[in-house]
C-alpha positions as CSV (number, residue, x, y, z in Angstrom):
1,X,4.0,-10.8,-15.4
2,X,6.1,-7.7,-15.4
3,X,8.0,-5.0,-13.5
4,X,6.1,-3.7,-10.6
5,X,6.4,-0.2,-8.9
6,X,4.8,-0.4,-5.5
7,X,3.9,3.0,-3.9
8,X,2.4,3.7,-0.7
9,X,0.2,6.9,-0.6
10,X,1.5,10.0,0.7
11,X,1.1,11.0,4.3
12,X,-2.3,12.0,6.0
13,X,-3.2,13.8,9.1
14,X,-4.3,10.3,10.5
15,X,-0.7,9.0,9.8
16,X,0.9,12.0,11.3
17,X,-1.1,11.5,14.5
18,X,-0.6,7.6,14.4
19,X,-4.4,6.9,14.0
20,X,-5.6,3.8,12.4
21,X,-7.2,4.8,9.0
22,X,-8.0,1.6,7.1
23,X,-11.3,2.1,5.4
24,X,-11.8,5.7,6.5
25,X,-11.5,7.7,3.4
26,X,-9.1,10.5,4.5
27,X,-7.4,13.0,2.3
28,X,-3.7,13.6,1.8
29,X,-2.3,16.3,4.0
30,X,-0.3,19.2,2.6
31,X,2.8,17.4,3.4
32,X,1.4,14.3,1.7
33,X,1.0,16.3,-1.5
34,X,4.6,17.6,-1.3
35,X,5.8,14.0,-0.8
36,X,4.0,12.5,-3.9
37,X,5.1,15.6,-6.0
38,X,8.8,14.5,-5.2
39,X,7.8,10.9,-6.1
40,X,6.4,12.1,-9.4
41,X,9.7,13.8,-10.2
42,X,11.5,10.6,-9.4
43,X,9.3,8.6,-11.7
44,X,9.1,11.1,-14.4
45,X,11.6,9.0,-16.6
46,X,9.9,5.7,-16.0
47,X,7.8,4.0,-18.8
48,X,4.7,3.2,-17.1
49,X,2.3,0.9,-19.0
50,X,-0.5,0.6,-16.4
51,X,-1.7,2.0,-13.1
52,X,-3.7,0.2,-10.6
53,X,-4.9,2.1,-7.5
54,X,-7.0,1.6,-4.4
55,X,-10.2,3.7,-4.8
56,X,-9.6,5.5,-1.5
57,X,-8.9,9.3,-1.8
58,X,-5.4,9.3,-0.3
59,X,-4.3,6.7,-2.8
60,X,-6.1,8.1,-5.8
61,X,-4.7,11.6,-5.1
62,X,-1.2,10.0,-5.0
63,X,-1.8,8.2,-8.3
64,X,-3.2,11.3,-10.0
65,X,-0.1,13.4,-9.1
66,X,2.2,10.7,-10.4
67,X,0.2,10.1,-13.6
68,X,0.2,13.8,-14.6
69,X,3.5,13.1,-16.2
70,X,2.5,10.0,-18.1
71,X,0.0,9.2,-20.8
72,X,-1.8,6.4,-19.0
73,X,-5.1,5.9,-17.2
74,X,-5.6,4.9,-13.7
75,X,-7.6,1.8,-12.9
76,X,-9.5,2.0,-9.7
77,X,-9.3,-1.2,-7.7
78,X,-11.4,-1.6,-4.5
79,X,-9.6,-4.7,-3.6
80,X,-6.4,-2.7,-3.0
81,X,-7.9,-0.8,-0.1
82,X,-6.3,-1.0,3.3
83,X,-7.7,-3.4,5.9
84,X,-11.0,-2.3,7.5
85,X,-10.1,-1.8,11.1
86,X,-13.7,-1.7,12.3
87,X,-14.0,-0.3,15.9
88,X,-10.3,0.7,15.8
89,X,-10.8,3.1,12.9
90,X,-9.6,6.5,13.9
91,X,-8.0,5.5,17.1
92,X,-4.4,5.4,18.2
93,X,-2.7,2.2,19.4
94,X,-2.8,3.6,22.9
95,X,-6.6,4.4,22.7
96,X,-7.3,0.9,21.4
97,X,-5.3,-0.6,24.5
98,X,-7.5,1.6,26.8
99,X,-10.9,0.9,25.2
100,X,-10.3,-2.6,23.7
101,X,-7.5,-4.4,25.6
102,X,-8.3,-7.8,24.0
103,X,-8.0,-6.3,20.5
104,X,-4.8,-4.6,21.5
105,X,-3.3,-7.8,22.6
106,X,-4.3,-9.5,19.3
107,X,-2.7,-6.7,17.3
108,X,0.4,-6.7,19.4
109,X,0.8,-10.4,19.2
110,X,0.0,-10.7,15.5
111,X,-1.4,-14.0,14.2
112,X,-3.1,-15.0,11.0
113,X,-6.3,-15.2,12.9
114,X,-6.3,-11.5,13.5
115,X,-9.8,-10.0,13.2
116,X,-11.2,-6.5,13.8
117,X,-14.8,-6.4,15.3
118,X,-17.2,-4.6,12.9
119,X,-14.2,-4.7,10.4
120,X,-12.2,-7.2,8.5
121,X,-10.4,-10.4,9.4
122,X,-6.8,-10.9,8.1
123,X,-7.7,-14.0,6.0
124,X,-10.3,-11.9,4.1
125,X,-7.8,-9.1,3.6
126,X,-5.4,-11.6,2.1
127,X,-8.2,-12.9,-0.1
128,X,-8.6,-9.4,-1.5
129,X,-4.9,-9.3,-2.4
130,X,-5.2,-12.6,-4.1
131,X,-8.1,-11.4,-6.2
132,X,-6.0,-8.4,-7.2
133,X,-3.0,-10.5,-8.3
134,X,-5.3,-12.0,-11.1
135,X,-5.3,-8.5,-12.8
136,X,-1.5,-8.8,-13.3
137,X,-1.6,-12.0,-15.2
138,X,-2.2,-10.2,-18.5
139,X,1.0,-8.1,-18.4
140,X,4.1,-9.1,-20.1
141,X,7.6,-9.1,-18.8
142,X,8.5,-5.9,-20.7
143,X,5.7,-3.9,-19.1
144,X,6.1,-1.6,-16.1
145,X,2.9,-1.6,-13.8
146,X,2.5,1.1,-11.0
147,X,0.4,-0.1,-8.0
148,X,-0.6,2.6,-5.5
149,X,-2.0,1.3,-2.3
150,X,-1.6,1.2,1.5
151,X,1.1,-0.1,3.8
152,X,-0.8,-3.2,5.0
153,X,-2.0,-4.2,1.5
154,X,1.5,-3.7,0.0
155,X,3.0,-6.0,2.6
156,X,0.5,-8.7,1.7
157,X,1.4,-8.4,-2.0
158,X,5.1,-8.6,-1.4
159,X,4.6,-11.7,0.8
160,X,2.4,-13.3,-2.1
161,X,4.9,-12.3,-4.9
162,X,8.0,-13.7,-3.0
163,X,6.2,-16.7,-1.6
164,X,6.7,-15.6,1.9
165,X,4.3,-16.9,4.6
166,X,1.9,-14.2,5.7
167,X,3.1,-14.7,9.3
168,X,6.0,-12.4,8.3
169,X,3.6,-9.6,7.4
170,X,4.5,-7.4,10.5
171,X,8.2,-7.7,9.6
172,X,7.8,-5.6,6.4
173,X,7.5,-1.9,6.3
174,X,6.3,0.6,3.8
175,X,6.6,4.4,4.6
176,X,4.3,7.0,3.1
177,X,5.2,7.9,-0.5
178,X,7.9,5.1,-0.5
179,X,8.9,3.3,-3.7
180,X,9.5,-0.5,-3.9
181,X,10.3,-2.5,-7.1
182,X,9.6,-6.1,-7.8
183,X,11.0,-7.6,-10.9
184,X,8.9,-10.6,-12.2
185,X,10.2,-13.3,-14.6
186,X,8.9,-16.6,-15.8
187,X,11.2,-18.5,-13.4
188,X,11.8,-16.1,-10.6
189,X,10.7,-13.0,-8.8
190,X,13.3,-10.5,-7.4
191,X,12.7,-7.8,-4.9
192,X,15.2,-5.1,-6.1
193,X,14.1,-2.2,-4.0
194,X,12.1,-1.9,-0.8
195,X,10.7,1.1,1.1
196,X,12.9,3.6,-0.6
197,X,12.2,7.2,0.4
198,X,15.5,8.8,-0.8
199,X,13.4,11.0,-3.0
200,X,11.8,12.7,0.0
201,X,15.2,14.0,1.3
202,X,15.7,16.3,-1.6
203,X,15.1,20.0,-0.9
204,X,11.9,21.7,-1.9
């Protein structure tokens, strides 16, 4: 495989207001663009051989800002989309608790059987991640691959890469515009950086 740079998209108004935005195709906010511009500066010296990106606008905009400093095309990947939250799309956790208390309980007490009415179940979500992983098999150890996606999907990918059971999914965190790095070798895979946002602390 290769060296993987995992990036969560920049912040959106839905993120700022703590609303569920899985399949909802929201744009980056102004703050989100400022975040990914700082991330572009951080990655300016990286040799990036390939970029895979969720096809949702907030992820594609993030990738486009980053790629502006590199001579590489973005490969759009629908399988990298965030989970489809169905009836919970656009709601806060408090609103879900008020309108759909049973769903609130299933989210709060996460299990692998989690399923969102009119949306996606967790097992199908994991299946999309597995499908995406097949794309990485063609990359050699000397290649650096940038993956731009969403918090939930990145957590699944890290579990898969490290061989961690998906029951630990809620225990991993990816902040907006964060950078994580996974080094992959023939005999081992090493998580060398997780959820780093130090670049966002720099003054504009």
